C-alpha positions as CSV (number, residue, x, y, z in Angstrom):
1,M,0.0,0.0,0.0
2,D,1.4,3.4,-1.0
3,H,1.6,5.8,2.0
4,A,1.9,9.5,2.1
5,D,2.0,12.3,4.7
6,V,-1.2,13.8,3.2
7,L,-3.9,12.4,1.0
8,I,-5.8,15.1,-0.9
9,L,-9.2,14.4,-2.4
10,G,-9.7,16.9,-5.1
11,G,-7.1,18.2,-7.6
12,G,-8.7,21.5,-8.6
13,L,-7.1,24.9,-8.1
14,V,-6.9,24.7,-4.3
15,G,-6.1,21.0,-4.0
16,A,-3.3,21.2,-6.6
17,T,-1.8,24.3,-5.1
18,L,-1.8,22.5,-1.7
19,A,-0.1,19.5,-3.1
20,I,2.6,21.5,-4.8
21,A,3.3,23.6,-1.8
22,L,3.6,20.6,0.5
23,D,5.9,18.9,-2.0
24,R,8.1,22.0,-2.1
25,H,8.5,21.6,1.7
26,G,9.3,17.8,1.6
27,L,6.0,16.4,2.6
28,K,4.8,13.5,0.5
29,T,1.3,13.8,-1.0
30,I,-1.1,11.7,-3.0
31,V,-3.8,13.6,-5.0
32,V,-7.0,11.7,-6.1
33,D,-9.4,13.4,-8.5
34,P,-12.0,12.1,-11.0
35,A,-11.4,14.9,-13.5
36,D,-9.6,14.4,-16.8
37,P,-6.9,17.1,-17.2
38,T,-7.2,17.1,-21.0
39,V,-10.9,18.1,-20.6
40,T,-10.5,20.7,-17.8
41,T,-7.7,22.5,-19.6
42,A,-9.3,22.5,-23.0
43,I,-10.4,25.8,-24.6
44,G,-14.1,26.3,-23.9
45,F,-14.3,24.0,-20.9
46,D,-14.7,26.8,-18.3
47,G,-15.1,30.4,-19.1
48,R,-14.4,31.6,-15.6
49,A,-11.6,33.9,-14.6
50,S,-10.2,34.6,-11.2
51,A,-8.7,37.7,-9.5
52,I,-5.6,36.4,-7.7
53,A,-4.8,38.8,-4.9
54,S,-1.2,40.0,-4.6
55,A,-0.6,37.9,-1.5
56,S,-1.9,34.8,-3.2
57,H,0.3,35.6,-6.2
58,R,3.4,35.7,-3.9
59,M,2.6,32.2,-2.8
60,L,2.4,31.0,-6.4
61,E,5.8,32.5,-7.0
62,A,7.2,30.9,-3.8
63,I,6.1,27.4,-4.8
64,G,7.2,27.7,-8.5
65,V,3.8,28.1,-10.2
66,A,3.9,31.7,-11.3
67,G,6.5,31.1,-14.0
68,G,3.9,29.2,-16.0
69,L,1.5,32.2,-15.8
70,E,3.8,34.8,-17.3
71,G,2.2,36.7,-20.1
72,H,-1.2,35.3,-19.3
73,G,-2.4,37.6,-16.5
74,C,-3.7,41.2,-16.5
75,A,-2.8,43.4,-13.5
76,I,-5.6,45.1,-11.6
77,R,-4.3,48.5,-10.8
78,H,-7.6,50.3,-10.1
79,I,-11.0,49.1,-8.8
80,R,-14.1,51.3,-9.3
81,V,-17.3,50.6,-7.4
82,S,-20.6,52.3,-8.2
83,D,-24.3,52.0,-7.5
84,G,-25.6,51.6,-11.0
85,L,-24.5,54.3,-13.4
86,A,-25.7,57.1,-11.2
87,P,-23.3,59.8,-9.8
88,G,-21.1,58.7,-6.9
89,K,-18.2,56.2,-7.0
90,L,-15.5,54.6,-4.9
91,D,-12.0,54.3,-6.4
92,F,-9.3,52.0,-5.1
93,I,-6.0,53.1,-6.6
94,P,-2.9,52.0,-4.8
95,D,0.3,54.0,-4.7
96,A,2.7,53.1,-7.5
97,D,5.2,51.6,-5.1
98,D,2.6,49.2,-3.6
99,G,2.1,47.3,-6.9
100,A,-1.1,46.0,-8.3
101,L,-4.1,45.0,-6.2
102,G,-4.2,41.6,-8.0
103,T,-3.9,39.8,-11.3
104,M,-6.7,38.4,-13.5
105,Y,-6.2,35.0,-14.9
106,E,-8.5,32.7,-16.9
107,N,-9.0,29.6,-14.8
108,R,-7.9,27.4,-17.7
109,R,-4.5,29.1,-17.6
110,L,-4.2,28.5,-13.8
111,R,-5.0,24.8,-14.3
112,I,-2.3,24.5,-17.0
113,A,0.3,26.2,-14.9
114,L,-0.5,24.0,-11.9
115,G,-0.4,20.9,-14.1
116,E,3.0,21.9,-15.3
117,A,4.2,22.4,-11.7
118,L,2.8,19.0,-10.7
119,K,4.7,17.3,-13.5
120,R,7.9,18.7,-12.1
121,S,7.1,17.6,-8.6
122,T,7.1,14.3,-6.8
123,V,3.4,14.4,-6.0
124,D,1.7,11.1,-6.6
125,L,-1.1,12.3,-8.9
126,R,-4.0,10.0,-9.6
127,M,-6.4,11.6,-12.0
128,K,-9.6,10.1,-13.4
129,T,-9.8,8.2,-10.1
130,R,-12.0,8.5,-7.1
131,A,-12.0,7.3,-3.5
132,T,-14.7,4.7,-3.1
133,A,-14.2,4.1,0.6
134,V,-12.2,6.1,3.2
135,T,-11.5,5.1,6.8
136,R,-10.1,7.6,9.4
137,G,-8.9,6.5,12.8
138,P,-6.3,7.1,15.5
139,A,-3.6,5.2,13.4
140,G,-4.2,7.2,10.2
141,V,-6.2,7.2,7.0
142,T,-6.9,4.5,4.5
143,A,-8.6,4.9,1.2
144,T,-9.8,2.4,-1.4
145,L,-9.7,3.9,-5.0
146,S,-11.8,3.2,-8.0
147,S,-8.6,1.7,-9.6
148,G,-8.8,-1.1,-7.0
149,E,-5.7,0.2,-5.2
150,T,-5.4,1.1,-1.6
151,V,-3.5,4.2,-0.3
152,G,-2.8,5.4,3.2
153,A,-1.8,8.7,4.8
154,S,-1.4,10.5,8.1
155,L,-3.9,13.2,7.1
156,L,-6.9,13.4,4.8
157,V,-7.6,16.8,3.2
158,A,-10.9,17.4,1.5
159,A,-10.6,19.8,-1.4
160,E,-13.6,18.5,-3.3
161,G,-15.6,21.8,-3.6
162,R,-18.9,23.0,-2.2
163,N,-20.6,19.6,-2.2
164,S,-17.8,17.8,-0.5
165,P,-18.8,14.2,0.2
166,T,-15.9,13.8,2.7
167,R,-17.3,16.7,4.7
168,A,-20.8,15.1,4.7
169,D,-19.4,11.7,5.6
170,A,-17.6,13.3,8.6
171,G,-20.9,14.7,9.8
172,I,-19.7,18.3,9.8
173,K,-22.6,20.7,10.0
174,V,-22.8,23.5,7.5
175,A,-24.6,26.8,7.7
176,Q,-25.9,27.4,4.1
177,W,-28.5,29.2,2.1
178,R,-29.2,30.0,-1.5
179,Y,-29.3,33.5,-2.9
180,D,-32.0,34.2,-5.5
181,H,-29.1,34.9,-7.9
182,A,-27.2,33.2,-10.7
183,A,-23.9,34.3,-12.1
184,I,-23.6,34.6,-15.9
185,I,-20.0,34.1,-16.9
186,S,-18.6,35.3,-20.2
187,A,-15.9,37.4,-21.8
188,F,-15.9,39.8,-24.8
189,H,-13.8,42.2,-26.8
190,H,-14.4,46.0,-26.5
191,E,-13.4,49.0,-28.5
192,R,-11.6,51.0,-25.9
193,P,-8.8,49.8,-23.5
194,H,-9.8,48.8,-20.0
195,E,-6.6,50.5,-18.6
196,E,-6.3,47.6,-16.1
197,I,-9.4,48.8,-14.2
198,A,-11.9,46.4,-12.6
199,Y,-15.4,47.7,-12.3
200,E,-18.1,46.5,-9.8
201,I,-21.4,48.1,-10.8
202,F,-24.2,47.3,-8.4
203,Y,-27.8,46.8,-9.5
204,A,-30.8,45.7,-7.5
205,A,-30.7,42.3,-9.3
206,G,-27.1,41.9,-8.4
207,P,-23.6,43.2,-9.2
208,F,-22.2,43.5,-12.7
209,A,-18.4,42.9,-12.5
210,L,-16.2,43.8,-15.4
211,L,-12.7,42.3,-15.0
212,P,-9.7,43.1,-17.2
213,L,-8.0,40.4,-19.2
214,V,-4.9,40.5,-21.3
215,D,-5.4,41.7,-24.9
216,D,-5.2,39.1,-27.6
217,E,-4.6,39.2,-31.4
218,I,-8.1,40.7,-31.9
219,G,-7.9,43.5,-29.3
220,H,-9.0,44.5,-25.8
221,R,-10.8,41.9,-23.7
222,S,-12.6,41.7,-20.4
223,A,-14.4,39.0,-18.4
224,I,-17.8,39.6,-16.8
225,V,-19.5,38.0,-13.8
226,W,-23.1,39.3,-14.3
227,T,-25.4,38.5,-11.4
228,V,-29.0,38.2,-12.4
229,K,-32.2,36.9,-10.7
230,A,-32.1,33.1,-10.7
231,A,-35.3,32.9,-12.8
232,D,-33.8,35.1,-15.5
233,A,-30.6,33.0,-16.0
234,P,-32.0,30.6,-18.6
235,A,-33.3,33.4,-20.8
236,M,-29.9,35.1,-20.5
237,L,-28.2,32.0,-21.8
238,K,-30.6,31.7,-24.7
239,L,-30.0,35.2,-26.0
240,G,-28.1,35.5,-29.2
241,D,-24.6,37.1,-28.9
242,R,-25.8,40.4,-30.4
243,A,-28.6,40.8,-28.0
244,F,-26.4,39.7,-25.1
245,L,-23.7,42.2,-25.9
246,A,-26.4,44.9,-26.3
247,E,-27.7,44.2,-22.8
248,A,-24.2,44.2,-21.4
249,E,-23.4,47.5,-23.1
250,K,-26.5,49.0,-21.4
251,R,-25.3,47.9,-18.0
252,M,-21.9,49.5,-18.7
253,G,-23.2,52.7,-20.1
254,G,-21.0,52.2,-23.1
255,F,-17.8,53.4,-21.5
256,L,-15.7,50.8,-23.2
257,G,-17.2,51.4,-26.6
258,A,-18.7,48.8,-28.9
259,L,-18.6,45.1,-27.7
260,S,-17.9,42.1,-29.8
261,G,-16.8,38.5,-29.8
262,A,-18.7,37.1,-26.8
263,S,-17.3,33.9,-25.5
264,P,-19.6,30.9,-24.7
265,R,-21.7,31.7,-21.6
266,A,-22.2,29.7,-18.5
267,S,-24.5,30.1,-15.5
268,F,-23.7,29.2,-11.9
269,P,-26.2,29.3,-9.0
270,L,-25.0,31.4,-6.1
271,G,-25.1,30.5,-2.4
272,F,-23.4,30.7,0.9
273,H,-22.1,28.0,3.1
274,H,-19.8,27.8,6.0
275,A,-18.7,24.6,7.8
276,A,-19.1,24.6,11.6
277,T,-15.6,23.2,11.8
278,I,-12.8,22.7,9.2
279,T,-11.1,19.8,11.0
280,G,-12.0,16.4,12.3
281,E,-10.1,13.3,13.3
282,R,-7.2,13.2,10.8
283,L,-9.2,15.5,8.5
284,A,-8.8,19.1,7.3
285,L,-11.1,21.0,4.9
286,V,-9.7,23.6,2.4
287,G,-11.3,25.9,-0.1
288,D,-14.9,25.5,-1.1
289,A,-15.2,22.3,1.0
290,A,-14.8,24.6,4.0
291,H,-16.6,27.8,2.9
292,G,-18.4,29.3,-0.1
293,I,-19.3,32.9,-0.6
294,H,-20.9,35.2,-3.1
295,P,-18.5,36.4,-5.8
296,I,-19.3,40.0,-5.0
297,A,-15.8,40.8,-3.9
298,G,-13.9,38.1,-5.9
299,Q,-12.4,36.5,-2.8
300,G,-13.6,32.9,-3.0
301,L,-10.4,31.4,-4.5
302,N,-8.2,33.6,-2.5
303,L,-9.8,32.3,0.7
304,G,-8.9,28.9,-0.4
305,F,-5.3,29.9,-1.1
306,R,-5.2,31.4,2.5
307,D,-6.3,27.9,3.7
308,V,-3.4,26.4,1.8
309,A,-0.8,28.8,3.1
310,A,-1.9,28.3,6.7
311,L,-2.2,24.5,6.5
312,V,1.2,24.2,4.9
313,E,2.9,26.3,7.6
314,V,1.2,24.3,10.4
315,L,2.2,20.9,8.9
316,V,5.8,21.9,8.0
317,E,6.4,23.4,11.5
318,G,4.8,20.4,13.0
319,R,7.1,18.1,11.1
320,R,10.1,19.9,12.4
321,L,8.8,19.2,16.0
322,G,8.5,15.6,15.2
323,L,4.7,15.6,14.8
324,E,3.0,13.7,12.0
325,A,0.7,15.5,9.6
326,G,-2.5,14.2,11.2
327,D,-1.6,15.2,14.8
328,A,-4.6,16.7,16.6
329,Q,-2.5,19.6,17.9
330,L,-1.7,20.7,14.4
331,L,-5.3,20.4,13.2
332,D,-6.4,22.5,16.2
333,R,-3.9,25.2,15.3
334,Y,-5.2,25.2,11.7
335,Q,-8.7,25.5,12.9
336,R,-8.0,28.4,15.1
337,W,-5.9,30.2,12.5
338,R,-8.5,30.0,9.7
339,S,-11.9,30.1,11.4
340,L,-12.0,33.8,12.3
341,D,-10.7,35.1,8.9
342,T,-13.1,32.9,6.9
343,L,-16.1,33.9,9.1
344,M,-15.3,37.6,8.8
345,V,-14.9,37.5,5.0
346,A,-18.0,35.4,4.6
347,G,-20.0,37.7,6.8
348,A,-18.8,40.8,5.0
349,T,-19.7,39.5,1.5
350,D,-23.1,38.3,2.7
351,T,-23.8,41.7,4.2
352,L,-22.7,43.6,1.0
353,T,-24.9,41.3,-1.1
354,R,-28.0,42.0,0.9
355,L,-27.2,45.7,1.3
356,F,-26.8,46.4,-2.4
357,G,-29.8,44.2,-3.2
358,I,-32.3,46.5,-1.5
359,P,-34.4,48.1,-4.3
360,G,-35.7,51.6,-4.5
361,R,-34.4,55.1,-5.1
362,T,-34.0,55.9,-1.4
363,A,-31.8,52.8,-0.8
364,S,-29.7,53.7,-3.8
365,A,-29.3,57.3,-2.7
366,I,-28.1,56.1,0.7
367,R,-25.6,53.7,-0.8
368,R,-24.3,56.3,-3.2
369,F,-23.8,58.7,-0.2
370,G,-22.0,56.0,1.7
371,I,-19.8,55.1,-1.3
372,S,-18.8,58.8,-1.8
373,A,-18.1,59.2,1.9
374,V,-15.8,56.2,2.0
375,D,-14.0,57.5,-1.2
376,R,-12.9,60.5,0.9
377,I,-11.6,58.6,3.9
378,T,-8.1,57.6,3.0
379,P,-7.3,55.3,6.0
380,L,-10.5,53.3,5.5
381,K,-9.8,52.9,1.8
382,A,-6.3,51.7,2.6
383,R,-7.8,49.0,4.9
384,F,-10.1,47.9,2.1
385,M,-7.2,47.7,-0.3
386,A,-5.2,45.6,2.1
387,E,-8.2,43.2,2.3
388,A,-8.3,43.1,-1.5
389,R,-4.6,42.2,-1.7
390,G,-5.1,39.5,1.0
391,E,-2.6,41.3,3.2
392,S,-4.7,41.7,6.4
393,G,-4.4,39.7,9.6
394,A,-1.7,37.2,10.5
395,L,-0.2,36.3,7.2
396,P,1.3,32.8,6.7
397,K,4.8,32.9,5.3
398,L,3.8,31.7,1.9
399,L,1.5,34.7,1.4
400,Q,4.5,36.9,2.2
401,G,6.4,35.2,-0.6
402,L,8.6,33.1,1.8
403,T,8.9,29.4,2.1
404,V,8.3,27.9,5.5
């Protein structure tokens, strides 16, 4: 039976990053995932793009992933928030010496870079495979795989996403609810350059996020995360490209000029969930298995990367003290480190979602007054920008760009 320090179920963006980071620090990992990499990295598989906070990007650099992303990311140097297209805005513009707030990457490019890093590692990667039975106990973890093989580890990490079966099997309770929203994901070309600005335009039906992408051979590009009422999502997907782009241009007020070349659209239901605990006996949850939030602030993947950085530091420092990866003391430290941060970010995004979803002119006027007021308070804006960069709180070493 093959044995590792850590068995990771789920080889997506968070699970793969965790495996690479642990491997860089000398911990042996086995990754089990049912996905086929040739499918998940194919053009058109997933139109989503992610804003990687500057702290998260430093971790990707520290573990040797960022090199595979060179030339594929667009820096976010300015974020503008507004309530519809009415007067009043909130601009986040860091000082030149502080660098970008984050970098936009298409998820496909992130998967390719992680796949390349995995090939260079010693990670035992078992794709197109699933765990059919898992046993956790005082002596360790044993898993039977769909290939018929059995593997063992000191620690089991669930990185399976929002509907984690491992979390359910562990009996971990989850606070969760659905928003009456769906996110329409797409990208398009536009006439005028985006100037590395990300826009968050709030409407009563939900936010319209316009996110800068790198230009291609055709011209300027941006991705959108367009939140609509759940009941309207099917109709939005059925619109022809011309009608869809016309509706998008209305929401934008035409400030980027004519739109063209819409990419295939996808729709995702939006909800909130937060696990009551992110650890169990020889078990740790990371990423969406532990928490899921509204994409209103673009922090979902970055929260998962924060989980990775904290867990790696806990396990590596534990190894130096002679503790195995599944030691209860280490899991308790991980739980304490991550629980407050994830709860605060989840609570903040839920509050913003509800606040900006209140309809009516009076509510809009109050929001615009608040936005304009915050725009004039420099210390408060600086705090928000630190949150956007992922630089608030007790930062793990990887998020500082340092190995443990």
